[in-house]
VOGU-3710 file (C-alpha; in Angstrom, 3 decimals, decimal comma):
1> meitflkiff> 19,629/-7,171/19,698  19,663/-9,489/16,557  18,592/-8,160/13,228  16,927/-10,908/11,400  15,274/-11,040/7,671  11,486/-11,065/9,382  12,679/-7,420/10,857  14,048/-5,784/7,876  11,467/-7,128/5,957  8,593/-5,682/8,557
11> iflavmnist> 10,638/-2,394/8,733  10,468/-2,382/4,870  6,370/-2,631/4,781  5,736/-0,412/7,081  7,654/2,031/5,401  6,058/1,051/2,298  2,835/1,528/3,615  3,777/4,995/4,947  5,036/5,702/1,809  1,892/4,422/-0,176
21> fivysfdkvq> -0,652/6,397/2,491  1,218/9,594/1,695  1,330/9,215/-1,942  -2,010/8,803/-2,468  -3,801/11,217/-0,009  -1,336/13,840/-2,249  -2,757/12,415/-5,305  -6,361/13,244/-3,653  -5,217/16,657/-2,870  -3,964/17,292/-6,292
31> akndrdrvpe> -7,316/16,003/-7,775  -9,339/18,153/-5,530  -7,332/21,139/-6,812  -6,887/20,471/-10,391  -3,092/19,864/-10,388  -0,709/17,073/-11,742  -1,463/14,200/-10,289  0,469/11,066/-9,779  0,368/8,413/-12,451  -2,216/5,735/-11,597
41> lrlilmalfg> 1,094/3,021/-12,752  3,068/4,467/-10,053  0,216/4,524/-7,527  -0,505/0,332/-8,575  3,052/-0,307/-8,447  3,488/1,190/-4,732  0,942/-1,343/-3,816  2,180/-4,034/-5,206  5,268/-3,519/-4,019  4,509/-3,832/-0,007
51> gsigalismk> 2,290/-1,030/0,378  -1,111/-2,310/0,240  -2,506/-1,746/3,457  -1,295/2,017/3,184  -3,043/2,175/-0,283  -6,092/0,488/0,977  -6,337/2,361/4,321  -6,080/5,843/1,871  -8,728/4,788/-0,365  -11,316/4,134/2,792
61> vfnhktrkwy> -10,077/7,597/4,592  -10,460/9,991/1,417  -12,220/8,225/-0,727  -10,316/8,205/-3,411  -9,555/5,880/-6,527  -12,365/3,945/-5,264  -14,261/3,893/-8,827  -11,605/2,171/-11,074  -11,835/-2,110/-10,783  -8,233/-2,090/-10,886
71> fkygvpvmal> -7,911/-0,081/-7,611  -11,263/-1,283/-6,182  -10,735/-5,415/-6,415  -7,029/-4,998/-7,090  -5,506/-3,028/-3,821  -7,897/-5,565/-1,289  -6,563/-8,580/-3,296  -2,674/-7,523/-3,012  -3,740/-6,279/0,811  -5,285/-10,066/1,370
81> ahfalvvymw> -1,712/-11,708/-0,386  0,855/-9,248/1,623  -1,215/-10,304/4,738  -1,067/-13,935/3,771  2,693/-13,399/3,146  3,360/-11,799/6,529  1,391/-14,637/8,199  3,549/-17,374/6,616  6,890/-15,784/7,102  6,038/-15,118/10,954
91> arqn> 4,783/-18,547/11,603  7,913/-20,110/9,179  10,372/-17,851/11,776  8,831/-19,145/14,551
//
């Protein structure tokens, strides 16, 4: 099995999205229990650096971080950009 940059990139995205989903979910639990929260900058950066789909799914599933404009509009824009990047890389590979 040949390991290519594209495979490594897809694995990276999968790990980032799963991690981001878990961190957003953890932040929601912390918010419900009035405990220490995950800093918003960390949440945004996780979405920006590849975890946008995980962030978007977590936002929808847990109705979390849906009021602030930079989450409400920023995360979907990041998800579209990441999707476009994946399509571009996939098309370029083939």
